[in-house]
N, C-alpha and C positions, 0 to 999 in steps of 0.2 A: 668423526667418531671414531672411535676403535672398536674393533671387533668384540673386546671381552667388556665394554661398556653394559653395566649393572643398570637394567631398567624396573622398578617396581610398578605392578598393575594393579590398579586400583579399581573395583568394581562400583557402581553405585547402583542405589533404588533411585527412583524419580524424583523423590523427596530429598535426594544429597545424603541418605545415610549409607556408610560405606557396608557393603554386603559381601566382597571378598578382596582378598591381597595375596599377591605372591611376587616372587622375584623371578626375575629372568635374565637370558642373556641377550643383547642385540647380536642377530646374525646377520641383518642386513638392511638398510635403507636405500628405496629409491623412488624418488619424487614425493607421492604420499604413501606410498607402501611401506611400512615399517616391519620387518619380520623378527620375531623372538623367537629363542630356543629356551623352553623351560622344564622343569622337571619337578612333580610334586614331591613337596616336602613331607607329605605326611599320608596316610592313607586315608581315600577317601570311599564311601560308599552312596554310590548314585542310584537311584531309584530305575535310571535305564541301560546304566552302562557299567552297572557291578560293581566289584569290587575294581577299585583304581590305585594299585599297587603305588607305595612312596616309590620315588625313583622313576615314574613312570614318564617318559619324556613326551612333550609335546611342541610341535613347532607352532606357532601362533601367528596368525597375517592379518594385520590390521590398515586400515586406509584411513587417511585422517579426514579424508571427503566422501566416506561412503557410510551407511547406517548399518552395517554387521562388521564381524569378524569370523574368523575361519580357523578352528585350532584342528591340526593334524593328529592323533594319537598314534604312538609309534609303537610297533613290540619292540622286546629284545633286540633284534636281528635288525631294526631302522626301517622295518617294512611298515605302510599305513595299516593301523589297527581297524582306526574309523575317521570320520572328519564329524566334528560338531561345529554348529554354525548358530551364533549367538546374532540378534537382532537388535542393536541399541543406535544411542546418537553416537553421529562420529567422534572418536578418542581426540583428545588433547595431551599432547607429549610438550611438559615443561619438567626443567631441573630433574630430568632422568625419570620421571613419574607420568605414565599413561594412565590417565583417567576416562570411562568412559560410563554411560547411564543405561544398564541393561533396559531392554523394554520387551523383556518375558519370552519373547518367541525364539524358538529355538529350532533348527534343521538336523537332524542327525544323520548322517552319511555313511552306508556302509562300503565297504573296499572296493563292493562289484558297481558302486554309485548309486544303489536304490536308494532311497530316500523316505524319512515322515518327519513331517513338518510338527512341532509340538507345541503344547502349551499356547493353545488358541484363547482356552476360558481363561486361563492365567492372566493373558494380555488384557479381556474384555474385563476381569474383574477389577485390575490395577489402574486400567484407564479410567473406571470409576472412583477406586479408592483415592488414586491419588490425583484424580482431573488431569488427566493429559491432555494437552495443548490442542488445537485442532489440527494443527501443522503434523502431528506426528502420524495420524491413522494413515493418510495417505503415503506418507516417506517409509512406515512399515509396512504396507501393504507393495511399494514398490520394491523394496529390499527383499522382500520374500519371493517376488516375482524373478529378481535378478538373480538371486542365489540359485532359485530353480532352473534359471537358463544355463548359469553356469555349471552347475553340477550334470545336466541333461547333455549340454553340449562340451563336457568335458574340459572345459576351461580353466587356467589358474585359477586356485590354486588346487584344482581336483584333478587326479591324477599325477599328481606331484611324485615321485619316489625317492627323491632326495633333498636334502633341506638346502 
């Protein structure tokens, strides 16, 4: 794979409906880790993150064998603005498309690595609405616990200062 390879990211709901899609550049691939470099293609108003301006860069960390991913939002000078973690089914990468099923729970991490777990109610509502399988709940709770451990012990990718 070359460093300029374009990847399309597709985010699905549990029922398979596409929820979001964007393009990113493959920055690095090591084992199950895929690191993408992306920029917002249009302005987004986020209920917690506020205005995310078009052109805002994110470094996105995906593992093909883990139930979460991590987005590092960058400031214009390249420093970390925040980290945003998504709990999801492990992604699949096929023919330049990385697809994952979002499982609602997110963790917002500030540059000082303080954090808050978000959307627990949304997870409970969607678990009932979509009929999440029994394997999902323990995997989701394990993913949240693993992310919190990585944050609290400042393990990769938390505390990363460059892409």
